[in-house]
N, C-alpha and C positions, 0 to 999 in steps of 0.2 A: 750662559746657556739659554737665557731668555732671548726673544727676538724683539727688536725695537724698530719702529718706523716713525718718522716725523716729516712734516711738510709745511712750507709757506708758499702759496701759489696764487695764480690769478683766476683759478677756477675751483670748483668743488673738489677737495682732495680726498674725500672719503673712499671713492673707488681705488685710488692709489694706495691708501693706507691698508685697505683690506687685501688687495692683491699682494702687497708686500708681506703682510702677515701670513697669507696662504703659502708664500714661498719660504717663509721662515718658520713655519709651524713645526718643522722637524727639530728645531732648537728647543721646543718646549710646548706642551699642549695640555697642561693642567688647567689653564684658564686663559682668557684673552679679553681684550677690551680696547675701546677707542674713545678719544675725547677730542672735541673740536671747539673752536671759538665760533659761536653762531652770529657774531656781530654785536650782540647785546650781552653775552655772557658765556659760561662754559656749559657744555652738554656732554654727558658721558653714557656709554653703554658697555656693560661687562657681562661675561658669560663664563660658566664652567664647562660649556660644551666646546665644540670645535669652531674654527673660524667661519665655516659655512653657516652655522647657527647665528653667530655674531652678525654676519652680513644680513641675514634675514631680519634680525632685530633692528639694525640701523635703518633698513628700508621701512619697517613698520613704524618706527619712531621718527621718521623723516629727518635723520641726522645729516646735516650738511654744514660745510664751512670751508673757509679759505686757509685756515691754520689749524693744525691738529697733530696729535701723536697717537700711536697705537702700540700694542704689546701682546706678545704671546708668552706664557709663563711656564717655566719649570720651577716647581716649588722648592724653596730652601727653608725660609722662615715662614711658618704658618701653613695650615692645610690648604689644599686646592679648593677653596670656597670663594663665593662671589665677593665677600667683603675683603678678601685678601688679594683679589685680582687687581691688576693695574689697568688704567692709570689711577693714581692716588690724587685726591684733592686736598687742598689746605686753604684756610682763610679764616676770617673772623668767626668766632663762635656764634652759631645761630644766624649767620649771614650767608650771603652768596659766596661760593668758593672763588678764590682768587688765583691759586696756583694749581696746575695740573702737571703731573710728573710720571715718567716711566723709568725703569732701572733694570739693568742686568749686572749681576755681581753679588758680592756679600760685603756688608758694612760691619766691620769687626767691633767698632766702638758704639754700636747702636744703643746698648743699654745705658751708657753714660749720657748720650745725647737725648734719649727718651726721657730720662729723669729730669734733665735740664729743661726740656721743652714742656714737660708736664708742670714743672714749677712755674713756667712762664704762662700757664693757662691753656695749653693745647690738650685736646682730648684725642686719644688714639682709637680708631675704629677697626684696626686690623692687628694681626700678629707679625706683620712683615717688618723687616729692617728698612724697607723702602719708604714707608710712611714717615719715618724719621727725617729723611732727606727733604720730602715735600714740606713738612712743617718747618724745618730749618731754613729753607729758602724763603718761605713766607715770613718767618721771624726776622730775617735779615733784609727783606725787601723794603726799599726806600725810594721807589719810583724808577729803578733801573734794574731790570731782570738780569742782565749780563753781569753787573757788579755783584748782585746778590748770589748768583751761582758761583762766581769766582770766590767769594767769601765762604760760601758753604762748603765747597770742595776742599778748602784748606783745613776744615774741621773733620773731614772724613778719613777714616782709616780702613783700608781694605781695597777691594777691587770694585770698579763701577764703570758702566757707561750709562749716561742719563740723557734724557730729552725733556725739556720743560717749556711750558708757555704760561702766560699770565693774562688774566681778564683785562687788565689795564693797558696791555700792549698787544693789540689784536693781530698784528702782522709780524710776529717775531717768535722764533723758537731758538732756545739756547741748548747746546749740547756740551757734554764733557766726557772725557775718558781717562781712566787710570786702570790698566790691567785687563780691561775688557774691550773687545773690538767695537769701533764706530767709524763709519765712513760718511762723507758728505757727497751728495749728488747735485750737479748744477745743470740748469737748462734755462731757456728763454722764458718758459712758463712758470718757473719757480725754483726753489732750492729745497733740498731734501736731506734727511738723516736716515741712516739704517745701520743695523748690525753687520750687514753683508751687502756687497754690491748686487748680489742676486736679487735682493728685494726690489731693486730699482730697474731691473732689466725691462726694456720696453718703455720706460719713462725717461731715462737719460743714460748715456754711456760716459759722461764726464764725471769722474770720481776722484775725490780727495781722500787720502788715507790719513786719518788723524793719528798723532803720536801720544804716548802717555803724558799726562799733564795738560794736554790741550783743552781749551775751552773755546767753543765756536758760537758765533752769533749769526743766525740765519735770518735775513730779511728778504723782501722781494727783489731788491736791486743789488744786494751785496752779501758776501760771506766774509766774515772777519774772524781770524783765529789768533789767539794768544797762547803762549807756551806756559809751562809750569811756573815760570818766574813772572808771569803777567806781561811779558814782552810780545809785541806783534811778531807773528811767525808766518813765513811764506811756506805753504805746503803745495807741492806740485799737483797739477790736474792731470790725471791719467785717462786715456781713452780705453775703456774696458768693454770688450765685446763679449757679452754673455747672451747666448742664444736662448730665447725663451723656450725653445723646444727642449732644452736640458731640464727644464722644470715641468715638462709634460710627460704623461705616462705613455702616450701612443698606444700600441697594441697590447701592452703589458698589464698584468693584473695589479702589480705593486711596483714601487720604485726599486725595491730590493731585487726583484726579478729582473727588471730592466738593467740594473747595474751589474748583476751577475753576467748577463749576456752581452754587456758592453766591454767585458774584460779583454777579449782579443783586440778590439780597437784601442782600448786604453793602454794596454801594454805596447802595442805597435806604435802608438803616438809617443809614448815615453822613450822608445828606442829610435824614434825618427832621426834620420841624418847621422846616426852613430855607426860609422864604418870601421872604427879602430878604437882601441882602448887607450886612453890618455888621462892623466890627472886633471888636465884643463877642462874636462867635462864638468868638473865640480867648482870651477871658478878660476879667475886669474890668481896666480901664486900658489895653486894647489900642489904643484910638483915640489916646490920648496918645503911646504908644510908636510906633505906625505914623507919626504925623505928625512925630515927632522924628528918625526915621532917614532916611538918604539912601543906604544901600546894604544888601545882604543877603549874609550868609555862610551857606552850607548845609554841614553836617557829617553824614556818613553813611558806611555801609559796604555793599558788595555790592549787592543789589537796591535797597535804599533809596538808595544813591548814584545809581543810574540814575534813580530818581524825582526826585532833586535836579537832575540834569542836564536832565531834561525841564522841570522848573519854571523853570530859568534862562531858557529860551526864552519861557515864558509871562510871567514877571515883567518881563523886560527889554522885551518888545514891548507889553505891556498896561499895566504900572505905571510904566515908564520908569525903573526903578531898576537900577543895575549889580549884578550877582550874581556871586559867586565860589563854586564848588562844590568842596569838598575831601574827599578820602578821609580819614576820621577818623584812621586808624592812621598816616598820614603827616603830617598837619597839625601835631600837637603836637611833632614832632621836627624841624621846620625853622624857620628864622627868617622870620617874616612881619611885615607892617606892620599893626599894629592901628589901628582907628578906632572911637572910642567911639560914633559915630553909626551903628553897624552893628547890624542885627537878625541875631542868631545863631540859625539854625534847625537843630535836630537832627531827624533822621528815624530812627525805630527801631520795628520791630514790637513787640518785647518791652519796650522801655524800659529794658533792662538791658544792652545791648550795651557791653562793657567799653571798646572803643576809642572809641566815640562819647561815652560818659560822660567819659572821660579828656580827649578833645578839647574837650568843652564846658567842663570845669573849666579847661583851659589857656586857652581864649578869655576866660573870665571873669577869669583871673589877669592878662591883658593889658589889662584895663579895659573889656571889652565886656560890659556887664551887661544889655543888652536881649536877652533869650533867649526862645525859643519852641520847643516840641517838637510834632511830629506823631507820635503814638504810638497803639498799639492797646490799651495797658493803663493804665488811669487811675490805678492805685495804684503804678505803677513808680517807680524811682529817678529816671528822666529827668523825669517830671512834677514830682516834688518839687524837682528841681534848677533847673527853668526858671520864669521869671516868668509866662509864658503857655503855654497848651497847647490843642491840638485833639485830641480822642480819637476815632479812627476806630472804627467799630463792625463790624469784620470778624468778630468772634467768635474763638473759639479756632482757631488754625491749627496743625495737627499735621504735615502734610507738610513735609519739610525744605526743599524748593524752594518759595519763597514765591510765592503766586498772588493770593489775595484781599486779602492785606495790601498788596500792591503797587498794585493798582487802587484800593483805598480811600485809600492814601497819595496817589496822583495826584489823586484827587477832592478830598482835603483841601487839597493844594497849589494846585489851581485856585481853590478858595474863597479861599485866602490871597492869591493873585494878584489876585483881584477886590477883596478888602478893602483891599489895599495901593493898588490903582489908585484906589479910591474915596477913600481918605485923602489921596491926592496929586492929587485933582481931575481924574482921567482916566477916570472912569466916570460917565456921565450916567444919568438915570432910564431912558431907553429901552434903553440897552446893558445896564443891570442887569436889567431885566425879561426881555430876550432871553436873557441868560446863565442866569438862574434857570430859564427854560423849557427850555433845552438840558440843564441839569443834571438836571431832573426826568425828562427822556426817557432818561437814561443807562441805567437798569435794563432798559428795554424794548429799547434798542439792543444791549446786551450779550447779552440773550437771543436776539436775532436772529442775532448772530455765532455763538453756541454751536450754532445749528442747522446750521452748516457742518461739524460734526464728521464726518459720513460721508465727505465729500470729503477732509478732512485725514487720515483714517485711511488712505485710498488712497495719499496721499503718504508717510505714515509707513512703509508697507510697503517703499517704494523706498529710503527713508533708512536703514533698518535695516542694510543691508549696507555702508554708507559708513563711513569712518573719519575724514573731515574734512568740514567745511562752512564756508561763508562767508556772513555776513549783511550786507546793505547797507541803509542808510537815509540820508535827507538831512534837514537841518534838525532840527526837534523830534522827528522819527522816528528819528534816528540813535541816541539812547539806547534806544529801543524795540528796535532791531536788537541793541544790546549786551545787553539783557535777554533777547532770544530766544536769542542764542548762549549766554549763561550757563545758561539753563534746559536747553538741549540737552546741554551738557557735564556739568552737574550730575547728571543722572539717566540719560542714555544712555551716557555716557563717550565720545561722539564728540567729537573735537577740533573746536571751533568758535570762530571769532573774528568780530568785527564791525568794519566800517569805514564811514566816511562814503563814499557811492558816488563822490563826486568824487575821492577819494583812490586809486581803483583803479589809475590809470595811474602812481601814485607808488610802486608796489611790489607790492601784493596780486595784480595781474594775473599775476604770475609763478607763482602757485599754481594758477591756474584751468586745469583740465582737465575732460574729460567724467566723471572719477571724483569730482569735487568739486562737489556741488550748491551753488548760489548762491541763497539765500533773499532776496527783495527786498520791502521794505515800500514800497508804491507808492500813497499817497493822492493824491487829486486836489487838489493844492495848487499854490502858485506855483513849486515846484521840479520839478513832474512832467516837463516837457519835458527839463530837464537830466538827470533820472533815466533817462528813456527812452534818452538818448544813452549813459549809463553801462551800461545793460543791453545795448545793441548792442555795446559793447566786449567784454562777456562772450561774447555769441553768436558774435562774429567769431573768437573763440579756442577755440571748441568747448565752451564752458561750458554747463551745463544750468541754466536759471533756473526757480525756483519763486516765483511772484509773488502776493502778496496785494494786489489792486488794488481801488480803490473802484469802485462800479457805473458811474460816469460817466467813468472815466479813459481809455476807449478803448484799452485794452491788450488785444490779441487773442491767444489761445493759438495756438501754432504748434509745429512740431518743435523740440525743445530749449527750449521756453518753455511752462511749465504755469501756468495762471492760475486762481486762486480769487477770485471777486468778493465783496467785502464788500457788505452790504445797502444801505449809504448812505454818503455822505461826511459827516463830523461836525465839520468846521471845527477850531477850537482844541482840541476834546476828542478829536480823532481818535487821538492816541497811546493813550488808554485802550482804545479799540475795537480797535486793531491789536495790542495786547498779547495779547488772548485767543486768536486763532488760533495764535500762536507758542507759547503755553502748551500748547495741544492737540497741536501738532506734536511738541513735546518729549515730552509724556506718551505719546502713542501710539507714537512711535519707541522709547522706553524699553521699553514693553510688548512690542513686536515683538522686541526684543533680549533680553528676559527678565531685565532688571535688577530690583533691589529698589527700586522707584520711591520709596516713602516714606522709605526709609533708605539713601540712596546711600553708597557706600564713602567713608570718610575724612571725611565731613561730618556735621554735626549741627545741630540747631536752637538758637537762642538762644545766641549766641556771647558767653559771659560771661568768657572769658579773653582776654588780650592776645596 
């Protein structure tokens, strides 16, 4: 979840390190720091403020160097205080520091290693598990940093991506990964490490994706990689075009707002060149896999989990296959009943979500080898681990609260539903043509929903003073209510929960007062009349309703019931359309409350720790 940047170059690398941190700050912003080799020794600057403050400090302290590492932190072990900030130093007691190290992940055996290193004379100055790695590398150092890191990683249990350099080896950075992402960037001017290729955009487009167990040696003139067995490993160099504009706000106030308004383009790009439904959209051999399976297991976390819940309604109704949707972090720790004729579907924006990767490996260990991922990063670990894949084209998503990644996931899952239906003889030519036509209209339909923003802003002003909210939906829109509640709590800090509307009388009605707004997703579907009865239950108890209704749903505004009409009813694709106003409501409520929308407290993007 933390962000790592490292560099060995022919010029001062501090601006590159800081720019990389700025682009990775969405991964963690509890603290940040940079360390360089000055030519004579190690210099470090750390801050519990944002990267902009760190940049000012480096200028003030004249921090410059040709070799260095940097880090932006999401706190796990130890409070977000300066002494817990990375980079961590190690070296002789009361002497000049020798080792500088940054880390993303969690070391599970840090207590055992800490006791061992304390017995060896090391003093710990932080509460982090990372300082253990720094001292361990120093303890094992015998003139060769690469060998020391190799030895150290064999002692580590858990997940990590690390970058290390040493005072005695001024033009060398060593990196290693196990369960946390790490890439190498190559150029004529130097070689680089980062958690994400985005950090290196504008510096190099030549990217190497490291694999679990890899240790990499970066020097000015070479990059050397060995695998988990210590054998030389050839890793392909990819040309990765990341436009720096993707990391710029442009005319928008926040990245979340920008990404909400990018959804018509993102969905359109995801559907690009798709003129017909076919299993091969999901990879070679998909037709045989889809024909051979008779059930689906979806594994995901957070927003991606809600996408999976929506997909269950689609797949069961259109493809006729039973679907189980599991929270990835729970699935691997319970006894389940495996079935080899199951299609295991993972959903992840980054493709590096630790819990989902672990759940996938667990499912495979149970004999379920038919795997498919819906992912936004084609070079991610998830794509490499799965037999089949569909890459959404949302582009870089920087706002912590997922928006365009979610709607493109839903789009991909609807395509999957249609492909499964076709493979099982439940999609005729006429239905296929109509489905493709509806999908093609999605970008325009989303744009029409975005035009509702002024009305939603008016609602947000009223929401800003609330401390609790209830979201209601029925059928395939219940997961959309869950997603709406999640968005509101993530960025506005208003406590929000979602329920199937039919469950009101089984408990949640006790919470309903005029101080608790009730947001209702009300499409014109087969459950509309039932939903109207649930809404009357709220009104009868003094609750105030905020209803997103389809144009033809015949829901009329009245005292205590505010209505915003969607431009049209969109059938099976309605969940995608109804997601958008809930995103806008959360966004504008957070703005009205003055929270840090793109960097909400205690959260970060790309959850690469368990």
